[in-house]
C-alpha positions in Angstrom: -19.1 41.0 6.6 -16.3 41.7 9.1 -14.5 38.5 8.2 -14.7 39.4 4.5 -13.3 42.8 5.2 -10.4 41.4 7.2 -9.6 38.9 4.4 -9.6 41.7 1.8 -7.4 43.8 4.0 -4.8 41.1 4.5 -4.8 40.3 0.7 -4.3 43.9 -0.1 -1.5 44.2 2.3 0.3 41.2 0.8 -0.3 42.4 -2.7 1.1 45.8 -2.1 4.3 44.8 -0.4 7.0 44.3 -3.0 8.9 41.1 -2.4 12.1 42.5 -3.8 12.3 45.2 -1.1 11.8 42.9 1.8 14.9 40.7 1.8 13.5 38.5 4.6 13.5 34.7 4.4 12.4 31.8 6.6 15.0 29.3 7.5 14.7 25.5 7.5 13.4 25.8 11.0 9.9 27.3 10.5 10.1 29.1 13.8 13.1 31.2 12.7 12.6 34.3 10.5 15.9 35.6 9.1 16.7 39.2 8.1 20.0 39.1 6.1 22.3 42.0 5.7 20.8 42.9 2.3 17.5 43.6 3.9 19.0 46.6 5.7 21.0 48.1 2.9 18.2 50.5 1.8 18.0 51.9 5.4 21.7 52.7 5.5 21.9 51.9 9.2 24.7 53.2 11.4 24.3 51.0 14.5 22.8 47.7 15.4 20.0 49.5 17.1 19.2 51.2 13.7 18.9 47.7 12.2 16.6 46.3 14.8 14.2 49.2 14.7 13.5 48.3 11.1 12.4 44.7 11.9 8.6 44.6 12.6 7.7 43.9 16.2 11.3 44.2 17.6 10.9 47.7 19.0 8.5 46.3 21.6 11.1 43.7 22.6 13.8 46.3 22.9 11.5 48.4 25.2 10.7 45.4 27.3 14.3 44.4 27.6 15.2 47.9 28.8 12.5 47.7 31.4 13.7 44.3 32.6 17.2 45.6 32.8 16.1 48.5 35.0 14.1 46.2 37.3 17.0 43.7 37.5 19.4 46.5 38.4 17.2 47.9 41.1 15.2 44.8 42.3 12.2 47.2 42.1 9.3 46.0 44.1 10.9 42.7 45.1 9.7 41.0 42.0 13.0 40.7 39.9 14.0 37.2 38.9 16.9 35.5 40.7 20.4 35.3 39.3 20.9 34.9 35.6 17.7 32.8 35.1 17.0 31.3 31.7 13.6 32.6 30.5 11.7 35.5 29.0 12.0 37.6 25.8 15.7 38.0 25.2 18.2 39.8 22.8 21.2 37.6 22.1 24.4 38.0 20.2 25.7 34.8 18.5 23.1 32.7 20.4 24.4 34.0 23.7 23.3 36.6 26.2 25.6 39.2 27.7 26.9 38.1 31.1 25.8 41.3 32.8 22.9 43.1 34.5 23.8 46.8 34.7 26.0 46.4 31.6 23.0 45.1 29.7 22.5 44.1 26.1 20.1 47.2 25.7 23.1 49.5 26.2 25.3 47.5 23.8 22.9 47.7 20.8 23.7 51.4 20.1 27.4 50.8 20.4 27.8 48.1 17.7 28.4 49.2 14.2 25.9 47.9 11.6 28.8 47.0 9.3 29.8 44.2 11.7 26.4 42.4 11.6 25.8 39.5 9.3 22.1 38.9 10.0 19.3 39.2 12.5 17.1 36.2 13.5 13.7 36.3 15.1 13.2 33.0 16.9 9.6 32.2 17.9 9.2 29.9 20.9 11.3 27.1 22.2 14.6 26.3 20.5 17.5 24.0 21.3 20.2 26.3 19.9 19.9 29.2 22.3 21.4 30.2 25.6 18.0 30.9 27.0 14.5 29.3 27.3 11.7 31.4 25.9 8.1 30.9 25.4 8.0 34.2 23.6 10.3 35.8 21.0 14.1 35.9 20.9 16.1 38.3 18.8 19.5 36.7 17.9 22.2 38.9 16.2 24.7 36.9 14.2 28.0 38.9 13.8 30.2 38.8 10.7 33.4 36.8 10.9 36.8 36.8 9.3 37.7 40.3 8.2 39.5 42.8 10.4 37.2 45.8 11.0 37.3 49.0 13.0 34.6 51.6 13.5 34.0 54.5 15.9 30.5 55.7 16.6 29.7 59.1 18.2 26.5 60.7 19.3 26.3 64.3 20.5 23.3 66.3 21.6 21.0 66.8 24.5 17.5 67.5 25.8 15.8 70.8 26.5 13.1 70.9 29.2 10.5 73.6 28.6 11.5 76.9 30.4 14.4 75.1 32.0 18.0 74.2 31.0 19.5 72.3 28.1 21.1 69.0 29.3 24.0 67.7 27.2 24.3 64.0 26.2 27.6 62.7 24.7 28.5 59.2 23.7 31.5 57.7 21.9 32.1 54.0 21.2 34.8 52.1 19.2 34.2 48.5 18.1 35.9 46.2 15.7 37.8 42.9 15.1 41.4 42.1 15.0 42.5 38.6 14.3 40.5 36.4 16.8 39.5 39.4 19.0 36.3 41.3 18.8 36.0 44.4 21.0 33.7 47.3 22.0 34.9 50.2 24.2 32.8 53.2 24.9 32.1 56.1 27.3 29.3 58.6 27.8 28.4 61.6 29.7 24.8 62.6 30.4 23.3 65.5 32.3 19.7 65.0 32.7 16.8 67.0 34.0 13.3 65.7 34.7 10.6 68.3 35.7 7.2 67.7 37.3 4.6 70.0 38.7 2.1 68.8 41.3 -1.1 70.5 42.6 -3.1 69.2 45.6 -6.6 70.4 46.4 -8.0 69.5 49.8 -11.7 69.1 50.7 -13.7 68.1 53.7 -15.6 64.7 53.7 -18.6 66.7 52.6 -16.5 67.9 49.5 -16.1 71.5 50.7 -12.8 73.1 49.6 -10.4 73.9 52.5 -7.0 74.6 50.9 -4.4 73.8 48.3 -0.7 73.0 47.9 1.8 72.9 45.1 5.1 71.2 44.4 7.5 72.0 41.6 10.0 69.2 41.3 13.3 69.6 39.5 15.3 66.3 39.3 18.9 66.9 38.1 21.4 64.1 37.5 24.9 63.8 36.0 26.2 60.4 34.9 29.4 59.1 33.5 29.4 55.6 32.0 32.3 53.6 30.7 31.7 50.2 29.0 33.9 47.5 27.5 33.3 44.1 25.8 36.0 41.8 24.6 35.6 38.5 22.9 38.3 36.0 21.9 37.5 33.2 19.4 40.1 30.4 19.8 41.2 28.4 16.8 39.7 25.2 18.4 36.2 26.8 18.6 36.4 27.9 22.2 35.0 31.4 23.0 35.9 33.7 25.9 34.1 36.9 26.6 34.6 39.7 29.1 32.5 42.8 29.8 32.6 45.5 32.3 31.1 48.8 33.3 31.8 51.7 35.7 29.2 54.4 36.3 29.7 57.2 38.8 26.7 59.6 39.2 25.3 62.6 41.1 21.7 63.4 41.7 19.9 66.4 43.1 16.2 67.0 43.8 15.0 70.6 44.3 11.3 70.8 45.3 9.9 74.1 46.6 6.4 73.6 48.0 3.6 75.9 49.0 0.6 75.2 51.3 -2.4 77.4 51.7 -5.4 76.7 54.0 -8.7 78.5 53.5 -8.5 82.2 54.6 -4.9 81.8 55.9 -1.5 83.0 54.7 0.6 80.8 52.3 3.2 78.7 54.0 6.4 78.0 52.1 8.2 74.6 52.4 11.1 73.0 50.8 12.2 69.4 50.2 15.7 68.7 48.9 17.7 65.6 48.2 21.4 65.2 47.3 22.9 61.9 46.3 26.2 60.5 45.0 26.5 57.0 43.7 28.9 54.7 41.9 28.3 51.3 40.3 30.7 48.9 38.7 30.2 45.5 37.2 32.5 42.9 35.7 31.4 39.7 34.0 32.4 37.1 31.5 31.7 33.7 30.0 33.7 30.8 28.6 32.4 28.3 26.1 34.3 25.1 25.2 33.3 22.3 22.9 34.4 18.9 24.2 34.6 16.2 21.5 32.0 13.4 22.0 30.8 15.0 25.2 29.1 18.4 24.4 29.5 22.0 25.2 30.7 23.4 28.5 29.6 27.0 29.4 30.5 29.1 32.4 29.2 32.5 33.2 30.2 34.8 36.1 29.4 38.3 37.3 30.4 40.6 40.1 28.9 44.0 40.8 28.7 46.7 43.5 26.3 49.6 43.8 26.8 52.3 46.4 24.5 55.3 47.2 25.0 58.1 49.8 21.9 60.2 50.1 20.8 63.2 52.2 17.3 64.6 52.5 16.2 67.9 54.1 12.8 69.3 54.8 12.3 73.0 55.7 9.3 75.1 56.7 9.6 78.9 56.2 13.3 78.4 55.8 13.6 76.8 59.2 14.8 73.1 59.3 12.1 70.6 60.2 13.8 67.3 59.9 16.5 65.6 57.9 17.3 62.0 56.8 20.6 60.3 55.9 20.9 57.0 53.9 24.0 55.1 53.1 23.5 51.9 51.1 25.8 49.3 49.5 24.6 46.2 47.6 26.8 43.6 46.0 26.2 40.5 43.9 28.4 37.7 42.8 27.1 34.9 40.5 28.8 31.8 39.0 26.8 29.6 36.6 28.3 26.5 34.8 26.7 23.8 32.7 27.4 21.0 30.2 25.1 20.6 27.2 25.1 17.2 25.4 23.1 15.4 22.7 21.4 12.4 24.0 20.1 11.4 20.6 19.9 13.4 17.3 16.5 14.8 18.6 17.2 15.3 22.3 19.6 17.6 24.1 20.2 17.9 27.8 21.9 20.6 29.8 23.1 20.0 33.4 24.5 22.7 35.6 24.8 24.6 38.8 24.5 28.2 39.8 25.8 29.9 43.0 25.1 33.5 44.1 26.1 35.6 47.1 24.1 38.8 47.6 25.0 41.4 50.2 23.0 44.5 51.2 24.1 47.0 53.9 22.0 50.1 54.6 21.9 52.7 57.4 18.9 55.1 57.6 18.7 57.9 60.2 16.1 60.5 60.7 16.6 63.6 62.9 14.0 66.1 64.0 14.9 69.8 64.5 14.0 70.7 68.1 15.0 73.8 70.0 17.6 74.9 67.5 19.3 71.5 67.1 18.7 68.1 65.5 17.7 65.1 67.6 18.0 61.5 66.4 14.6 59.7 66.4 15.1 56.9 63.9 18.1 54.7 63.4 17.7 51.7 61.2 21.0 49.9 60.4 20.6 46.6 58.6 23.1 44.2 57.1 21.7 41.4 54.9 23.5 38.4 53.3 22.0 35.8 51.0 23.7 32.6 49.9 21.9 30.8 47.1 22.6 27.6 45.2 20.8 26.0 42.3 21.1 22.7 40.5 19.3 22.6 37.2 18.6 20.3 34.3 17.2 21.6 30.9 15.9 19.1 28.3 15.0 19.8 24.7 13.1 17.2 22.6 12.8 18.0 18.9 9.8 15.7 18.5 9.4 16.6 14.8 10.2 19.5 12.4 7.0 21.1 13.7 7.1 20.3 17.4 9.6 21.1 20.1 9.2 20.4 23.8 11.5 22.0 26.4 11.4 21.1 30.1 13.6 22.1 33.0 13.8 21.4 36.7 15.7 23.6 39.1 16.4 22.9 42.8 17.2 26.1 44.8 18.6 26.2 48.3 19.2 29.6 50.0 19.9 31.2 53.4 19.1 34.8 54.2 20.6 36.3 57.3 20.1 39.8 58.6 21.4 41.9 61.6 19.5 45.0 62.6 20.9 47.7 64.9 18.0 49.6 66.5 18.0 53.0 68.1 17.9 51.4 71.6 18.5 47.9 72.9 20.4 44.9 71.6 21.0 43.9 67.9 18.3 41.8 66.3 19.4 38.8 64.2 17.3 36.8 61.9 18.1 33.8 59.7 15.9 31.9 57.3 16.6 28.9 55.1 14.6 28.3 51.9 14.4 25.5 49.4 12.3 25.5 46.2 11.7 23.2 43.2 11.1 25.3 40.0 9.9 23.2 37.1 9.2 24.7 33.6 7.7 23.3 30.4 7.6 25.0 27.1 5.9 23.5 24.0 5.9 24.8 20.5 3.9 23.5 17.6 4.1 25.0 14.0 0.9 24.4 12.2 2.5 26.0 9.1 5.4 28.2 8.5 3.2 31.2 9.5 1.1 29.7 12.3 2.4 28.7 15.6 1.0 27.6 19.0 3.0 28.0 22.2 2.3 26.8 25.7 4.2 27.2 28.9 4.0 26.2 32.6 6.5 27.5 35.0 7.0 28.0 38.8 8.9 31.2 39.6 10.5 32.5 42.8 11.2 36.3 43.1 14.4 37.9 44.2 13.8 39.9 47.4 14.3 43.6 47.4 16.4 44.1 50.5 15.4 47.7 50.4 12.2 46.6 52.1 14.2 45.3 55.0 15.2 48.9 56.1 13.3 52.0 56.9 13.0 54.7 54.2 11.1 57.9 53.6 8.5 58.2 50.9 8.7 61.9 50.0 5.8 61.7 47.5 3.4 60.9 50.3 5.4 62.2 53.3 5.4 58.8 55.0 8.2 57.0 56.9 8.2 53.4 55.6 9.4 51.0 58.2 11.5 48.0 57.3 10.7 44.3 57.7 13.4 41.6 57.7 10.8 38.9 57.9 9.7 39.1 54.2 10.0 35.8 52.3 10.3 35.4 48.5 7.2 35.5 46.3 6.3 32.2 44.6 4.0 31.8 41.6 2.8 29.3 39.1 2.6 30.8 35.7 0.6 29.4 32.8 0.3 30.8 29.3 -1.1 29.7 25.9 -0.2 31.8 22.8 -1.1 31.6 19.1 0.9 33.6 16.5 0.1 34.2 12.9 2.6 35.8 10.5 1.4 37.4 7.3 3.2 36.3 4.1 6.2 38.3 2.8 7.0 39.9 6.1 3.8 41.9 6.0 3.2 41.7 9.8 2.2 39.4 12.6 -0.5 38.9 15.2 -0.2 37.1 18.5 -2.8 36.4 21.2 -1.7 35.0 24.6 -3.8 33.9 27.5 -2.1 33.9 30.9 -2.8 33.0 34.5 -0.6 33.5 37.6 -1.3 31.8 40.9 0.8 33.7 43.5 1.8 32.8 47.0 3.4 35.2 49.5 2.6 38.2 47.3 4.8 41.2 48.4 3.0 44.4 49.2 2.1 46.6 52.2 0.8 44.6 55.1 -1.0 45.6 58.4 1.2 45.2 61.5 -1.2 47.0 63.8 -1.9 45.3 67.1 -5.6 45.4 68.0 -5.4 42.9 70.9 -2.9 42.8 73.8 -1.0 39.7 75.0 -4.0 38.5 76.9 -6.3 38.6 73.9 -8.2 41.7 75.1 -9.2 44.3 72.5 -7.0 47.5 72.7 -9.1 50.7 72.9 -9.1 52.6 69.6 -7.5 55.7 71.2 -4.5 53.6 72.3 -4.0 51.8 69.0 -0.7 52.6 67.1 -1.4 51.9 63.4 1.7 50.3 61.7 2.2 49.1 58.1 5.2 47.6 56.4 6.1 45.7 53.3 5.3 42.0 53.9 3.7 38.9 52.4 0.0 38.4 51.5 -0.8 34.7 51.5 -2.5 34.6 48.1 -3.1 36.6 44.9 -4.0 35.9 41.3 -3.5 37.5 37.9 -5.2 36.5 34.7 -5.7 38.0 31.3 -4.9 38.5 27.7 -2.0 39.9 25.8 -2.6 40.8 22.2 0.3 42.1 20.0 0.3 42.9 16.3 2.4 44.7 13.8 1.5 45.5 10.2 3.2 47.0 7.2 1.0 49.6 5.7 1.3 48.4 2.1 -2.4 48.3 1.7 -2.5 52.1 1.8 0.6 52.5 -0.4 3.4 52.9 2.2 5.0 49.4 2.6 8.0 50.9 4.4 5.7 52.1 7.3 5.0 49.7 10.2 2.3 50.2 12.8 2.5 48.1 16.0 0.2 47.7 19.0 0.5 45.8 22.2 -2.5 45.4 24.5 -2.6 43.8 27.9 -5.7 43.1 30.0 -4.7 41.9 33.4 -7.4 41.0 35.9 -5.7 41.0 39.3 -7.1 40.0 42.6 -5.6 40.3 46.1 -7.3 40.8 49.5 -6.4 44.2 50.9 -4.7 43.8 54.3 -6.2 46.9 55.8 -9.8 46.9 54.7 -10.3 43.2 53.8 -11.8 44.0 50.3 -10.7 42.3 47.1 -8.7 44.7 44.8 -6.1 45.1 42.1 -2.4 45.1 42.7 -0.9 48.4 43.9 -0.1 50.8 41.1 -1.0 48.1 38.5 -3.5 49.2 35.8 -5.9 46.6 34.4 -5.5 47.8 30.8 -2.3 48.9 29.1 -1.9 49.8 25.4 1.4 50.5 23.7 1.4 52.0 20.2 4.3 52.4 17.9 4.6 53.8 14.3 7.6 54.2 12.1 7.9 55.2 8.5 11.2 55.0 6.6 11.3 57.1 3.4 14.5 55.5 2.1 14.8 57.5 -1.1 15.1 60.7 1.0 17.1 59.1 3.9 14.4 60.2 6.2 12.4 58.5 8.9 9.7 59.6 11.3 7.4 58.0 13.8 5.6 58.1 17.1 5.0 56.0 20.1 2.5 56.2 22.9 1.3 54.4 26.1 -2.2 54.5 27.4 -3.0 53.0 30.8 -6.2 52.3 32.7 -7.0 53.3 36.3 -4.8 52.0 39.1 -5.3 51.8 42.9 -3.3 52.2 46.1 -4.5 51.1 49.5 -2.7 51.9 52.7 -3.3 51.9 56.4 -5.0 55.3 56.7 -5.7 56.2 53.0 -6.9 54.9 49.7 -6.1 56.3 46.2 -7.5 56.0 42.8 -5.3 57.2 39.9 -6.2 58.0 36.3 -3.1 58.0 34.1 -2.5 60.4 31.3 -1.3 59.2 28.0 2.5 59.2 27.4 3.3 60.2 23.8 6.4 61.1 21.8 7.3 61.7 18.2 10.6 61.6 16.4 12.2 62.4 13.0 15.6 61.3 11.6 17.4 62.6 8.6 20.6 61.4 6.9 22.8 64.4 6.1 26.2 64.6 4.3 26.1 60.8 3.8 27.6 59.7 7.1 25.8 61.9 9.5 22.3 61.5 11.0 20.2 64.2 12.7 17.6 63.0 15.2 14.8 65.0 16.8 12.5 63.9 19.5 9.5 65.6 21.1 8.5 63.9 24.4 5.6 64.4 26.8 3.4 65.9 24.0 0.5 65.7 26.5 2.0 66.9 29.8 -0.6 65.3 32.1 1.1 62.5 34.0 -1.8 61.4 36.2 -4.6 62.5 38.5 -5.2 60.9 41.9 -8.2 61.1 44.1 -7.4 60.2 47.7 -9.3 59.5 50.9 -7.6 60.1 54.2 -8.9 58.6 57.4 -8.3 59.8 61.0 -6.5 56.6 62.1 -7.1 53.1 60.7 -9.1 52.7 57.5 -11.1 49.8 59.2 -12.9 52.4 61.3 -14.1 54.2 58.2 -13.7 57.6 59.9 -13.0 59.9 57.0 -10.8 63.0 57.7 -10.5 64.7 54.3 -10.4 64.3 50.5 -7.5 65.3 48.3 -7.4 65.7 44.5 -3.8 65.6 43.2 -2.6 66.2 39.7 0.9 65.7 38.2 2.2 67.3 35.0 5.3 66.7 33.1 7.2 69.5 31.4 7.5 69.1 27.6 10.9 68.0 26.5 12.7 68.2 23.2 15.9 66.4 22.3 18.2 66.7 19.3 21.2 64.6 18.4 23.8 64.4 15.7 25.5 61.1 15.2 27.9 59.4 12.8 30.8 57.0 12.4 34.4 57.2 11.2 
């Protein structure tokens, strides 16, 4: 009965989607779905981003690309991929990626005029024509050629946080073509505000209430951003591209706190942060076709990111302690390769990549004693990484239905660090690493609508050098010590995916099985000494519990990713698309403090992303919603454990074309203000002794936010 219902549903969907309104065609390569310019006419798009949001399934790729860009820029968690890399879901322009990290393709999408786009291609699985290897989906934007064009895009508006200030957001971008030059130049100013309220309730181990605390956090930032992209297409077919970005910013955190113990007067506290930063990046690439040899490609990038941060903690308006941080990180990468046809079915790319990473940070913490500050922590670390790769990528077009891509990368690196302690001599450390990183991607097209993809790859993470230096965790009021002995995380990644696309661009369904076998997993590790140099047990009262970021020998991750998008023609609204992405990730790692098997820190086992968009083209009106639902996640530390239930994150939007060339956009974010609720157990010393001190119930709430923008072109 269920199977019959599904078949009827699919048939109804296909029957109710008018072919003439779709404008989508499949190319000779069954793995490529093309959306020509005619497809987008009815939507009257202003920017390239407007176009991509009308392609089913692409919004999820855009969101994922933005998240990858943020992680790459910050090396969050020590799990970012090294250098340029060559894999993953990507968004390309003319088969090439942007040679940048901070100046990412995600930022570029909203600055390109829709009038300069010829078509959008959705490429499923391995392909020999692209600048990347991908087991998933690739969005390739093909730009129009020939005519001189010029267009200026502007976007003015801002965000209002409930009961707080209005934060302006202004962007202007000019792009066009002149002769053999294509260019994009833009600038933006954004004043942002992010508000959170936190309430803590404290209980005895017997669950008797003993007190409460509150935190009202106001995060305020101001950012200027200037971008530029320039492309030169030579008469002989060579292409040269440059891009750059400069981003100065200021950040301030205002967090008044209260703390009240049972039957005692309220205590007022205050946590404040002030930060200035500046980032710049410059990159480019050069492509040259050499007769009877192949195509030579060279990419380069250089960037610098500086942060100067001050933190202050006061109790009843009296200083308690203060921290100062000054950090500079720099990266330079050069990648060059030659791609040649071995036969009419086989292509090989040979190349090298070199990278120099530098990270310098000084962290000091001073306690306020007897009317003055006294230095008690000084962690000054300078890190340098030299990394070199030799790689070979091979593509074998076995048949019109089968493609096999394989690659082998040899990596050689050296990481050196110098630490200046509070007392004593400098501490130097140097480590050499070498890795082989093979990858295999296989694609088989059963039909034009059914595809099987398989992938095997060994990955090596880029270290987050932030973990090498001490820092202060204001959320948990803990000083995190640095560890220069961390080594890169290695993993074998296996995936098998099946995708079915409904006829006439009615939707698609994909199911992927994955498994990750991880070595040297990076997380908090126990550095407590329980035995002295002679092997004798240290008395519990004399033990000094210590935890740092480090490596856990082994961890695994396995699960299922299911994604689907469907045009709602079967209920009479073919211009509406509903998408859902679901991930079940069964993680396993041995906790370094308690010895129990558990999930990864802050990683939920279940995540659901929902997205709905309806374009009413005859009215020039669009509306929609998106939401994220996450399962429970855990955090284990040296003297505490935490279990968190996440609140759903939802937003709705509406867009209306007015006066032909103008568009009004409204967004309502944090519809349900609950962020998450955490139940914590605190122990008197080390968790291994199971000596419970107290229980805490913490709840975080967002402030509702509305944003409104008016945008147009001239």
